[in-house]
py3Dmol code that shows the C-alpha trace and the ligand (Angstrom):
import py3Dmol

protein = """\
ATOM      1  CA  MET A   1     113.201 114.651 109.704  1.00  0.00           C
ATOM      2  CA  THR A   2     115.138 117.199 107.840  1.00  0.00           C
ATOM      3  CA  THR A   3     114.240 120.631 109.192  1.00  0.00           C
ATOM      4  CA  ASP A   4     114.264 123.713 107.150  1.00  0.00           C
ATOM      5  CA  SER A   5     117.602 124.766 108.487  1.00  0.00           C
ATOM      6  CA  GLN A   6     119.353 121.544 107.282  1.00  0.00           C
ATOM      7  CA  ARG A   7     117.563 121.565 104.065  1.00  0.00           C
ATOM      8  CA  ARG A   8     119.676 119.990 101.232  1.00  0.00           C
ATOM      9  CA  ARG A   9     120.822 122.602  98.563  1.00  0.00           C
ATOM     10  CA  HIS A  10     122.288 120.204  96.119  1.00  0.00           C
ATOM     11  CA  MET A  11     121.939 116.802  94.745  1.00  0.00           C
ATOM     12  CA  ILE A  12     125.154 115.496  93.359  1.00  0.00           C
ATOM     13  CA  ASP A  13     125.186 111.819  94.496  1.00  0.00           C
ATOM     14  CA  LEU A  14     123.369 109.553  96.976  1.00  0.00           C
ATOM     15  CA  ASP A  15     126.242 109.050  99.257  1.00  0.00           C
ATOM     16  CA  ASP A  16     125.101 111.711 101.376  1.00  0.00           C
ATOM     17  CA  VAL A  17     121.457 111.085 101.573  1.00  0.00           C
ATOM     18  CA  ASP A  18     120.100 108.561 104.388  1.00  0.00           C
ATOM     19  CA  ALA A  19     117.140 106.342 104.202  1.00  0.00           C
ATOM     20  CA  GLU A  20     114.881 108.789 105.805  1.00  0.00           C
ATOM     21  CA  GLU A  21     115.485 111.584 103.118  1.00  0.00           C
ATOM     22  CA  ILE A  22     115.095 108.936 100.373  1.00  0.00           C
ATOM     23  CA  GLU A  23     111.960 108.207 101.899  1.00  0.00           C
ATOM     24  CA  GLU A  24     110.668 111.622 101.920  1.00  0.00           C
ATOM     25  CA  ILE A  25     111.865 112.134  98.321  1.00  0.00           C
ATOM     26  CA  LEU A  26     109.975 109.095  97.264  1.00  0.00           C
ATOM     27  CA  THR A  27     106.632 110.221  99.082  1.00  0.00           C
ATOM     28  CA  THR A  28     107.274 113.501  97.417  1.00  0.00           C
ATOM     29  CA  THR A  29     107.347 111.748  94.194  1.00  0.00           C
ATOM     30  CA  GLU A  30     103.967 110.039  94.737  1.00  0.00           C
ATOM     31  CA  SER A  31     102.369 113.702  95.144  1.00  0.00           C
ATOM     32  CA  MET A  32     103.909 114.524  91.931  1.00  0.00           C
ATOM     33  CA  LYS A  33     103.082 111.654  90.090  1.00  0.00           C
ATOM     34  CA  GLU A  34      99.358 112.773  91.215  1.00  0.00           C
ATOM     35  CA  VAL A  35      99.857 115.873  89.578  1.00  0.00           C
ATOM     36  CA  LEU A  36     101.060 114.358  86.443  1.00  0.00           C
ATOM     37  CA  SER A  37      97.758 112.304  86.212  1.00  0.00           C
ATOM     38  CA  ARG A  38      95.627 115.294  86.155  1.00  0.00           C
ATOM     39  CA  GLU A  39      94.358 116.679  82.944  1.00  0.00           C
ATOM     40  CA  MET A  40      96.221 120.031  83.690  1.00  0.00           C
ATOM     41  CA  LYS A  41      99.749 118.741  84.496  1.00  0.00           C
ATOM     42  CA  GLN A  42     100.874 121.768  86.196  1.00  0.00           C
ATOM     43  CA  VAL A  43     101.229 123.240  89.582  1.00  0.00           C
ATOM     44  CA  PRO A  44     102.606 126.913  90.541  1.00  0.00           C
ATOM     45  CA  ALA A  45     105.145 125.720  92.795  1.00  0.00           C
ATOM     46  CA  LEU A  46     108.257 127.186  91.136  1.00  0.00           C
ATOM     47  CA  ARG A  47     106.666 129.855  89.214  1.00  0.00           C
ATOM     48  CA  GLY A  48     109.111 132.743  88.752  1.00  0.00           C
ATOM     49  CA  ARG A  49     112.168 130.445  89.256  1.00  0.00           C
ATOM     50  CA  ASN A  50     114.755 129.836  86.629  1.00  0.00           C
ATOM     51  CA  VAL A  51     116.243 126.451  85.963  1.00  0.00           C
ATOM     52  CA  VAL A  52     119.108 126.044  83.538  1.00  0.00           C
ATOM     53  CA  ASN A  53     119.878 122.439  81.842  1.00  0.00           C
ATOM     54  CA  MET A  54     123.609 122.272  81.099  1.00  0.00           C
ATOM     55  CA  PHE A  55     124.336 119.357  79.126  1.00  0.00           C
ATOM     56  CA  PHE A  56     127.775 118.683  78.280  1.00  0.00           C
ATOM     57  CA  GLU A  57     126.991 115.102  76.883  1.00  0.00           C
ATOM     58  CA  ASP A  58     124.361 113.877  74.937  1.00  0.00           C
ATOM     59  CA  SER A  59     121.051 112.845  76.555  1.00  0.00           C
ATOM     60  CA  THR A  60     117.399 112.575  75.319  1.00  0.00           C
ATOM     61  CA  ARG A  61     115.271 111.213  78.132  1.00  0.00           C
ATOM     62  CA  THR A  62     117.036 112.608  81.179  1.00  0.00           C
ATOM     63  CA  ARG A  63     117.000 116.028  79.568  1.00  0.00           C
ATOM     64  CA  ILE A  64     113.529 115.987  78.359  1.00  0.00           C
ATOM     65  CA  SER A  65     112.802 114.465  81.638  1.00  0.00           C
ATOM     66  CA  PHE A  66     114.050 117.511  83.460  1.00  0.00           C
ATOM     67  CA  GLU A  67     112.464 119.960  81.169  1.00  0.00           C
ATOM     68  CA  LEU A  68     109.150 118.410  81.618  1.00  0.00           C
ATOM     69  CA  ALA A  69     109.549 118.253  85.389  1.00  0.00           C
ATOM     70  CA  ALA A  70     110.609 122.126  85.682  1.00  0.00           C
ATOM     71  CA  ARG A  71     107.694 123.162  83.303  1.00  0.00           C
ATOM     72  CA  ALA A  72     105.022 121.207  85.416  1.00  0.00           C
ATOM     73  CA  LEU A  73     106.190 123.136  88.548  1.00  0.00           C
ATOM     74  CA  SER A  74     105.675 126.309  86.506  1.00  0.00           C
ATOM     75  CA  ALA A  75     109.424 127.250  86.406  1.00  0.00           C
ATOM     76  CA  ASN A  76     111.039 129.061  83.512  1.00  0.00           C
ATOM     77  CA  VAL A  77     113.425 126.504  81.927  1.00  0.00           C
ATOM     78  CA  VAL A  78     116.245 126.808  79.458  1.00  0.00           C
ATOM     79  CA  SER A  79     118.402 124.070  78.018  1.00  0.00           C
ATOM     80  CA  PHE A  80     121.875 124.527  76.850  1.00  0.00           C
ATOM     81  CA  SER A  81     124.278 122.130  75.186  1.00  0.00           C
ATOM     82  CA  ALA A  82     127.966 122.541  75.309  1.00  0.00           C
ATOM     83  CA  ARG A  83     127.897 122.835  71.462  1.00  0.00           C
ATOM     84  CA  GLY A  84     127.330 126.106  70.424  1.00  0.00           C
ATOM     85  CA  SER A  85     127.736 127.872  73.656  1.00  0.00           C
ATOM     86  CA  SER A  86     130.870 129.941  74.802  1.00  0.00           C
ATOM     87  CA  VAL A  87     132.241 126.703  76.177  1.00  0.00           C
ATOM     88  CA  GLU A  88     133.249 125.798  72.682  1.00  0.00           C
ATOM     89  CA  LYS A  89     135.172 129.213  72.493  1.00  0.00           C
ATOM     90  CA  GLY A  90     137.307 128.086  75.683  1.00  0.00           C
ATOM     91  CA  GLU A  91     135.126 129.512  78.524  1.00  0.00           C
ATOM     92  CA  SER A  92     135.826 127.561  81.624  1.00  0.00           C
ATOM     93  CA  LEU A  93     133.140 125.715  83.583  1.00  0.00           C
ATOM     94  CA  ILE A  94     133.382 128.070  86.426  1.00  0.00           C
ATOM     95  CA  ASP A  95     133.016 131.216  83.911  1.00  0.00           C
ATOM     96  CA  THR A  96     130.055 129.468  82.428  1.00  0.00           C
ATOM     97  CA  VAL A  97     128.557 128.918  85.909  1.00  0.00           C
ATOM     98  CA  ARG A  98     129.219 132.541  86.988  1.00  0.00           C
ATOM     99  CA  THR A  99     127.392 133.886  83.723  1.00  0.00           C
ATOM    100  CA  LEU A 100     124.267 131.652  84.500  1.00  0.00           C
ATOM    101  CA  GLN A 101     124.304 133.049  87.788  1.00  0.00           C
ATOM    102  CA  SER A 102     124.623 136.547  86.589  1.00  0.00           C
ATOM    103  CA  LEU A 103     121.575 135.742  84.428  1.00  0.00           C
ATOM    104  CA  GLY A 104     119.284 134.786  87.477  1.00  0.00           C
ATOM    105  CA  ALA A 105     119.430 130.953  87.310  1.00  0.00           C
ATOM    106  CA  ASP A 106     118.156 129.318  90.690  1.00  0.00           C
ATOM    107  CA  VAL A 107     118.702 125.797  89.583  1.00  0.00           C
ATOM    108  CA  VAL A 108     121.437 124.257  87.481  1.00  0.00           C
ATOM    109  CA  VAL A 109     120.866 120.779  86.174  1.00  0.00           C
ATOM    110  CA  MET A 110     124.110 119.358  84.680  1.00  0.00           C
ATOM    111  CA  ARG A 111     125.509 116.502  83.058  1.00  0.00           C
ATOM    112  CA  HIS A 112     129.167 116.383  82.334  1.00  0.00           C
ATOM    113  CA  GLY A 113     131.712 113.814  81.128  1.00  0.00           C
ATOM    114  CA  GLU A 114     134.252 114.518  83.916  1.00  0.00           C
ATOM    115  CA  SER A 115     133.313 112.860  87.223  1.00  0.00           C
ATOM    116  CA  GLY A 116     133.150 115.314  89.905  1.00  0.00           C
ATOM    117  CA  ALA A 117     132.331 118.342  87.650  1.00  0.00           C
ATOM    118  CA  PRO A 118     129.005 118.992  89.629  1.00  0.00           C
ATOM    119  CA  TYR A 119     131.104 119.650  92.821  1.00  0.00           C
ATOM    120  CA  LEU A 120     133.101 122.257  91.311  1.00  0.00           C
ATOM    121  CA  VAL A 121     130.083 123.983  89.955  1.00  0.00           C
ATOM    122  CA  ALA A 122     128.368 123.892  93.404  1.00  0.00           C
ATOM    123  CA  ARG A 123     131.324 125.565  94.991  1.00  0.00           C
ATOM    124  CA  HIS A 124     130.914 128.583  92.623  1.00  0.00           C
ATOM    125  CA  PHE A 125     127.110 128.559  92.204  1.00  0.00           C
ATOM    126  CA  HIS A 126     124.847 130.164  94.900  1.00  0.00           C
ATOM    127  CA  GLY A 127     121.731 128.333  93.810  1.00  0.00           C
ATOM    128  CA  SER A 128     121.133 124.615  93.631  1.00  0.00           C
ATOM    129  CA  VAL A 129     123.038 122.149  91.513  1.00  0.00           C
ATOM    130  CA  ILE A 130     121.291 118.777  90.491  1.00  0.00           C
ATOM    131  CA  ASN A 131     123.673 116.362  88.907  1.00  0.00           C
ATOM    132  CA  ALA A 132     122.240 114.609  85.798  1.00  0.00           C
ATOM    133  CA  GLY A 133     125.270 112.235  85.427  1.00  0.00           C
ATOM    134  CA  ASP A 134     128.866 113.064  85.835  1.00  0.00           C
ATOM    135  CA  GLY A 135     131.586 110.687  84.165  1.00  0.00           C
ATOM    136  CA  ARG A 136     131.194 107.258  85.687  1.00  0.00           C
ATOM    137  CA  HIS A 137     130.730 108.755  89.224  1.00  0.00           C
ATOM    138  CA  ALA A 138     126.836 109.457  89.772  1.00  0.00           C
ATOM    139  CA  HIS A 139     123.295 109.708  88.481  1.00  0.00           C
ATOM    140  CA  PRO A 140     121.204 110.313  91.621  1.00  0.00           C
ATOM    141  CA  THR A 141     118.051 111.080  89.873  1.00  0.00           C
ATOM    142  CA  GLN A 142     118.035 107.662  87.881  1.00  0.00           C
ATOM    143  CA  ALA A 143     118.792 105.919  91.041  1.00  0.00           C
ATOM    144  CA  LEU A 144     115.889 107.493  92.853  1.00  0.00           C
ATOM    145  CA  LEU A 145     113.570 106.834  89.822  1.00  0.00           C
ATOM    146  CA  ASP A 146     114.628 103.252  89.964  1.00  0.00           C
ATOM    147  CA  LEU A 147     113.895 102.913  93.576  1.00  0.00           C
ATOM    148  CA  PHE A 148     110.493 104.483  93.350  1.00  0.00           C
ATOM    149  CA  THR A 149     109.784 102.238  90.510  1.00  0.00           C
ATOM    150  CA  ILE A 150     111.010  99.241  92.590  1.00  0.00           C
ATOM    151  CA  ARG A 151     108.888 100.162  95.495  1.00  0.00           C
ATOM    152  CA  GLU A 152     105.907 101.091  93.097  1.00  0.00           C
ATOM    153  CA  ARG A 153     105.983  97.464  91.602  1.00  0.00           C
ATOM    154  CA  LEU A 154     106.985  95.204  94.667  1.00  0.00           C
ATOM    155  CA  GLY A 155     105.724  97.388  97.404  1.00  0.00           C
ATOM    156  CA  GLN A 156     109.275  97.431  99.424  1.00  0.00           C
ATOM    157  CA  ILE A 157     113.057  97.783  98.737  1.00  0.00           C
ATOM    158  CA  ARG A 158     114.124  96.138 101.956  1.00  0.00           C
ATOM    159  CA  ASP A 159     115.363  92.673 101.908  1.00  0.00           C
ATOM    160  CA  ILE A 160     114.768  92.123  98.116  1.00  0.00           C
ATOM    161  CA  LYS A 161     117.712  90.753  96.077  1.00  0.00           C
ATOM    162  CA  VAL A 162     118.621  93.056  93.195  1.00  0.00           C
ATOM    163  CA  VAL A 163     121.169  91.836  90.342  1.00  0.00           C
ATOM    164  CA  ILE A 164     122.999  94.671  88.681  1.00  0.00           C
ATOM    165  CA  VAL A 165     124.605  93.132  85.436  1.00  0.00           C
ATOM    166  CA  GLY A 166     126.917  94.596  82.907  1.00  0.00           C
ATOM    167  CA  ASP A 167     129.169  97.601  82.281  1.00  0.00           C
ATOM    168  CA  ILE A 168     129.333  98.328  85.951  1.00  0.00           C
ATOM    169  CA  LEU A 169     132.957  99.531  85.710  1.00  0.00           C
ATOM    170  CA  HIS A 170     131.696 102.602  83.562  1.00  0.00           C
ATOM    171  CA  SER A 171     128.441 103.035  85.246  1.00  0.00           C
ATOM    172  CA  ARG A 172     127.574 106.002  87.102  1.00  0.00           C
ATOM    173  CA  VAL A 173     123.897 104.676  87.275  1.00  0.00           C
ATOM    174  CA  ALA A 174     125.218 101.497  89.021  1.00  0.00           C
ATOM    175  CA  ARG A 175     127.207 103.477  91.703  1.00  0.00           C
ATOM    176  CA  SER A 176     124.379 105.532  92.549  1.00  0.00           C
ATOM    177  CA  ASP A 177     121.794 102.728  92.589  1.00  0.00           C
ATOM    178  CA  ILE A 178     124.268 100.863  94.976  1.00  0.00           C
ATOM    179  CA  TRP A 179     124.009 103.768  97.178  1.00  0.00           C
ATOM    180  CA  GLY A 180     120.458 103.985  97.142  1.00  0.00           C
ATOM    181  CA  LEU A 181     119.586 100.186  97.321  1.00  0.00           C
ATOM    182  CA  THR A 182     121.799  99.484 100.143  1.00  0.00           C
ATOM    183  CA  ARG A 183     120.793 102.556 102.176  1.00  0.00           C
ATOM    184  CA  MET A 184     117.234 101.299 101.657  1.00  0.00           C
ATOM    185  CA  GLY A 185     118.042  97.759 103.101  1.00  0.00           C
ATOM    186  CA  ALA A 186     118.277  95.794  99.709  1.00  0.00           C
ATOM    187  CA  ASN A 187     120.588  92.952  98.908  1.00  0.00           C
ATOM    188  CA  VAL A 188     122.649  93.943  95.873  1.00  0.00           C
ATOM    189  CA  THR A 189     124.780  91.458  93.866  1.00  0.00           C
ATOM    190  CA  LEU A 190     126.979  92.884  91.083  1.00  0.00           C
ATOM    191  CA  CYS A 191     127.513  90.715  87.813  1.00  0.00           C
ATOM    192  CA  ALA A 192     130.032  91.392  85.101  1.00  0.00           C
ATOM    193  CA  PRO A 193     132.893  90.060  83.297  1.00  0.00           C
ATOM    194  CA  PRO A 194     136.183  90.711  85.297  1.00  0.00           C
ATOM    195  CA  THR A 195     137.005  93.353  82.865  1.00  0.00           C
ATOM    196  CA  LEU A 196     133.865  95.443  83.315  1.00  0.00           C
ATOM    197  CA  LEU A 197     133.996  95.151  87.063  1.00  0.00           C
ATOM    198  CA  GLY A 198     137.655  95.925  88.148  1.00  0.00           C
ATOM    199  CA  GLN A 199     138.911  95.326  91.491  1.00  0.00           C
ATOM    200  CA  HIS A 200     136.570  93.607  93.834  1.00  0.00           C
ATOM    201  CA  LYS A 201     138.330  95.381  96.637  1.00  0.00           C
ATOM    202  CA  TYR A 202     137.198  98.655  95.382  1.00  0.00           C
ATOM    203  CA  TRP A 203     133.493  97.723  95.629  1.00  0.00           C
ATOM    204  CA  LEU A 204     133.754  95.853  98.857  1.00  0.00           C
ATOM    205  CA  HIS A 205     135.591  98.271 100.470  1.00  0.00           C
ATOM    206  CA  THR A 206     132.985 101.084  99.599  1.00  0.00           C
ATOM    207  CA  TRP A 207     129.761  98.648 100.177  1.00  0.00           C
ATOM    208  CA  PRO A 208     130.973  96.206 102.320  1.00  0.00           C
ATOM    209  CA  GLY A 209     127.713  94.196 102.039  1.00  0.00           C
ATOM    210  CA  LEU A 210     127.709  93.535  98.311  1.00  0.00           C
ATOM    211  CA  SER A 211     127.856  90.180  96.612  1.00  0.00           C
ATOM    212  CA  ILE A 212     129.891  89.935  93.414  1.00  0.00           C
ATOM    213  CA  SER A 213     129.383  87.148  90.671  1.00  0.00           C
ATOM    214  CA  HIS A 214     130.576  86.382  87.286  1.00  0.00           C
ATOM    215  CA  ASP A 215     127.804  83.915  86.668  1.00  0.00           C
ATOM    216  CA  LEU A 216     124.685  85.499  85.607  1.00  0.00           C
ATOM    217  CA  ASP A 217     122.583  82.138  85.434  1.00  0.00           C
ATOM    218  CA  ALA A 218     123.565  81.682  88.962  1.00  0.00           C
ATOM    219  CA  ALA A 219     123.198  85.390  90.227  1.00  0.00           C
ATOM    220  CA  ILE A 220     119.391  85.508  88.840  1.00  0.00           C
ATOM    221  CA  LYS A 221     118.336  82.651  90.783  1.00  0.00           C
ATOM    222  CA  GLY A 222     115.866  84.274  93.439  1.00  0.00           C
ATOM    223  CA  ALA A 223     116.326  87.573  91.983  1.00  0.00           C
ATOM    224  CA  ASP A 224     113.548  90.144  92.580  1.00  0.00           C
ATOM    225  CA  VAL A 225     115.078  92.726  90.245  1.00  0.00           C
ATOM    226  CA  VAL A 226     117.441  92.253  87.401  1.00  0.00           C
ATOM    227  CA  MET A 227     118.838  95.735  86.240  1.00  0.00           C
ATOM    228  CA  ALA A 228     120.880  95.578  82.815  1.00  0.00           C
ATOM    229  CA  LEU A 229     123.183  98.260  81.912  1.00  0.00           C
ATOM    230  CA  ARG A 230     124.255  99.594  78.783  1.00  0.00           C
ATOM    231  CA  LEU A 231     127.731  98.958  77.485  1.00  0.00           C
ATOM    232  CA  GLN A 232     129.403 102.195  77.615  1.00  0.00           C
ATOM    233  CA  LYS A 233     131.093 102.137  74.349  1.00  0.00           C
ATOM    234  CA  GLU A 234     132.125 105.989  74.625  1.00  0.00           C
ATOM    235  CA  ARG A 235     133.844 105.320  78.008  1.00  0.00           C
ATOM    236  CA  MET A 236     135.503 101.942  77.264  1.00  0.00           C
ATOM    237  CA  GLN A 237     139.077 101.375  76.245  1.00  0.00           C
ATOM    238  CA  ALA A 238     139.564  98.726  73.499  1.00  0.00           C
ATOM    239  CA  GLY A 239     140.136  95.312  74.238  1.00  0.00           C
ATOM    240  CA  LEU A 240     137.681  95.005  77.355  1.00  0.00           C
ATOM    241  CA  LEU A 241     135.470  92.468  75.675  1.00  0.00           C
ATOM    242  CA  PRO A 242     136.305  89.419  73.481  1.00  0.00           C
ATOM    243  CA  SER A 243     133.166  90.130  71.193  1.00  0.00           C
ATOM    244  CA  LEU A 244     129.628  91.267  71.450  1.00  0.00           C
ATOM    245  CA  ARG A 245     128.508  87.885  70.879  1.00  0.00           C
ATOM    246  CA  GLU A 246     130.352  86.360  73.557  1.00  0.00           C
ATOM    247  CA  TYR A 247     129.224  89.078  75.954  1.00  0.00           C
ATOM    248  CA  THR A 248     125.848  88.433  75.100  1.00  0.00           C
ATOM    249  CA  ARG A 249     125.924  84.879  75.609  1.00  0.00           C
ATOM    250  CA  ALA A 250     127.448  85.247  79.149  1.00  0.00           C
ATOM    251  CA  TYR A 251     125.847  88.529  80.304  1.00  0.00           C
ATOM    252  CA  GLY A 252     122.759  89.387  78.259  1.00  0.00           C
ATOM    253  CA  ILE A 253     119.325  89.104  79.427  1.00  0.00           C
ATOM    254  CA  THR A 254     118.538  86.478  76.426  1.00  0.00           C
ATOM    255  CA  PRO A 255     115.140  84.895  75.799  1.00  0.00           C
ATOM    256  CA  GLU A 256     116.468  81.834  77.587  1.00  0.00           C
ATOM    257  CA  ARG A 257     117.278  83.782  80.686  1.00  0.00           C
ATOM    258  CA  LEU A 258     114.204  85.369  80.611  1.00  0.00           C
ATOM    259  CA  ALA A 259     112.223  82.115  80.742  1.00  0.00           C
ATOM    260  CA  GLN A 260     114.244  81.390  83.848  1.00  0.00           C
ATOM    261  CA  LEU A 261     113.174  84.344  85.737  1.00  0.00           C
ATOM    262  CA  ASP A 262     109.857  84.196  88.245  1.00  0.00           C
ATOM    263  CA  GLU A 263     107.035  85.928  86.820  1.00  0.00           C
ATOM    264  CA  ARG A 264     107.172  88.870  89.590  1.00  0.00           C
ATOM    265  CA  THR A 265     110.979  89.607  89.028  1.00  0.00           C
ATOM    266  CA  LEU A 266     111.680  93.034  87.401  1.00  0.00           C
ATOM    267  CA  ILE A 267     113.621  93.784  84.513  1.00  0.00           C
ATOM    268  CA  MET A 268     115.008  97.251  84.560  1.00  0.00           C
ATOM    269  CA  HIS A 269     117.238  99.173  82.207  1.00  0.00           C
ATOM    270  CA  PRO A 270     118.194 102.923  82.320  1.00  0.00           C
ATOM    271  CA  GLY A 271     118.288 103.255  78.656  1.00  0.00           C
ATOM    272  CA  PRO A 272     119.502 103.967  76.050  1.00  0.00           C
ATOM    273  CA  ILE A 273     119.477 100.266  75.307  1.00  0.00           C
ATOM    274  CA  ASN A 274     121.862  98.237  72.783  1.00  0.00           C
ATOM    275  CA  GLU A 275     119.167  95.996  71.678  1.00  0.00           C
ATOM    276  CA  GLY A 276     120.160  92.498  71.265  1.00  0.00           C
ATOM    277  CA  VAL A 277     123.503  93.228  73.403  1.00  0.00           C
ATOM    278  CA  GLU A 278     122.688  93.649  77.058  1.00  0.00           C
ATOM    279  CA  ILE A 279     119.202  92.789  76.645  1.00  0.00           C
ATOM    280  CA  SER A 280     117.037  91.116  73.999  1.00  0.00           C
ATOM    281  CA  PRO A 281     113.824  92.769  72.682  1.00  0.00           C
ATOM    282  CA  GLU A 282     111.877  89.805  73.870  1.00  0.00           C
ATOM    283  CA  ALA A 283     113.071  90.530  77.447  1.00  0.00           C
ATOM    284  CA  ALA A 284     112.808  94.402  77.173  1.00  0.00           C
ATOM    285  CA  THR A 285     109.245  94.143  76.086  1.00  0.00           C
ATOM    286  CA  SER A 286     108.303  91.194  78.385  1.00  0.00           C
ATOM    287  CA  PRO A 287     105.639  91.520  81.028  1.00  0.00           C
ATOM    288  CA  ASN A 288     108.585  91.438  83.678  1.00  0.00           C
ATOM    289  CA  SER A 289     109.916  94.788  81.952  1.00  0.00           C
ATOM    290  CA  VAL A 290     109.409  98.067  83.807  1.00  0.00           C
ATOM    291  CA  ILE A 291     111.740 100.062  81.623  1.00  0.00           C
ATOM    292  CA  GLU A 292     108.770 102.285  80.192  1.00  0.00           C
ATOM    293  CA  ALA A 293     107.657 102.874  83.908  1.00  0.00           C
ATOM    294  CA  GLN A 294     111.226 104.099  84.679  1.00  0.00           C
ATOM    295  CA  VAL A 295     111.050 106.679  82.038  1.00  0.00           C
ATOM    296  CA  THR A 296     107.385 107.628  83.032  1.00  0.00           C
ATOM    297  CA  ASN A 297     108.349 107.915  86.820  1.00  0.00           C
ATOM    298  CA  GLY A 298     111.488 110.038  85.938  1.00  0.00           C
ATOM    299  CA  VAL A 299     109.565 113.002  85.475  1.00  0.00           C
ATOM    300  CA  ALA A 300     107.574 112.856  88.829  1.00  0.00           C
ATOM    301  CA  VAL A 301     111.199 112.131  90.781  1.00  0.00           C
ATOM    302  CA  ARG A 302     112.791 115.309  89.133  1.00  0.00           C
ATOM    303  CA  MET A 303     109.796 117.021  90.023  1.00  0.00           C
ATOM    304  CA  ALA A 304     109.954 116.271  93.701  1.00  0.00           C
ATOM    305  CA  LEU A 305     113.627 117.059  93.760  1.00  0.00           C
ATOM    306  CA  LEU A 306     113.286 120.499  92.086  1.00  0.00           C
ATOM    307  CA  TYR A 307     110.492 121.141  94.528  1.00  0.00           C
ATOM    308  CA  ARG A 308     112.515 120.152  97.403  1.00  0.00           C
ATOM    309  CA  LEU A 309     115.562 122.058  96.442  1.00  0.00           C
ATOM    310  CA  ALA A 310     114.209 125.087  95.014  1.00  0.00           C
ATOM    311  CA  GLY A 311     110.468 125.225  96.065  1.00  0.00           C
TER     312      GLY A 311
END
"""
ligand_1 = """\
12
LIG
C 122.262 106.706 81.681
C 123.329 107.795 81.615
O 123.349 108.694 80.743
O 124.226 107.746 82.628
N 121.151 106.859 80.955
C 120.366 107.784 81.428
O 120.342 108.585 81.954
N 119.047 107.320 81.260
C 122.682 105.307 81.176
C 123.474 105.396 79.955
O 123.794 106.095 79.270
O 123.990 104.135 79.838
"""
view = py3Dmol.view(width=600, height=400)
view.addModel(protein, "pdb")
view.setStyle({"model": 0}, {"cartoon": {"style": "trace"}})
view.addModel(ligand_1, "xyz")
view.setStyle({"model": 1}, {"stick": {}})
view.zoomTo()
view.show()
């Protein structure tokens, strides 16, 4: 049990979150989901608290999800994107955070293109920092909503086989999911072309239990979850892929691969989707797909975190 004195202040990655704490977060998420099922989707837990969403990279679902989560807890929420702020006038990240602090922010939810930026903010901010995605480093709330969705659908995480396929090299979602899934006892297989995976020893050194494959048809045999990732064109150097068509043939969740899956295998994707590239429309909308549930569960997970950090 986490006692009050050891209560976490920030959520920057899952690398420092153990299985017990993940369990607690998932249990809190269940209560929050119950709140969201009511006609009045609001509780007073964070009344009078100020939550600032600070997004330096584009986002639709994550940002709206955090806004709805903060409002469902009755917090005051302001969203701020780097465009149109003093950041464009050259204000540094640290100055911005000091300003937010002087303005009375209790929680900063931040997304930033540089890996590690939330650690810098956390050092200069007296409240709580929640990482909503930093570079290719981490995206802990996405991983938590993935864990919640898997457990909700399959009843367990321990001992299941999860295949993460696609642009793993550039993916903060993959890194946080690997932390969360391995902590909860899942078996994780990474499947990607060599150019979108990088050095095996990096992965195996950090997470010794991982399996690595370059053959998706072999990897999906017996999988309980197949999680496709978006090709991160904005983080990609030219020349990593021969062609999109080639990529889809080897690593896409095509209708042919969908037909190979067991009927209880979950198909996941964090969104936004490059439709027809990493996943076909047939697979994304098939009964195996839980992509919409992932989005829905994101609000409850973020409520749980806001409540645990600032409630
Ligand atoms: C992810 C992100 O931004 O890291 N999207 C999300 O938060 N739902 C994944 C992505 O952009 O591919």
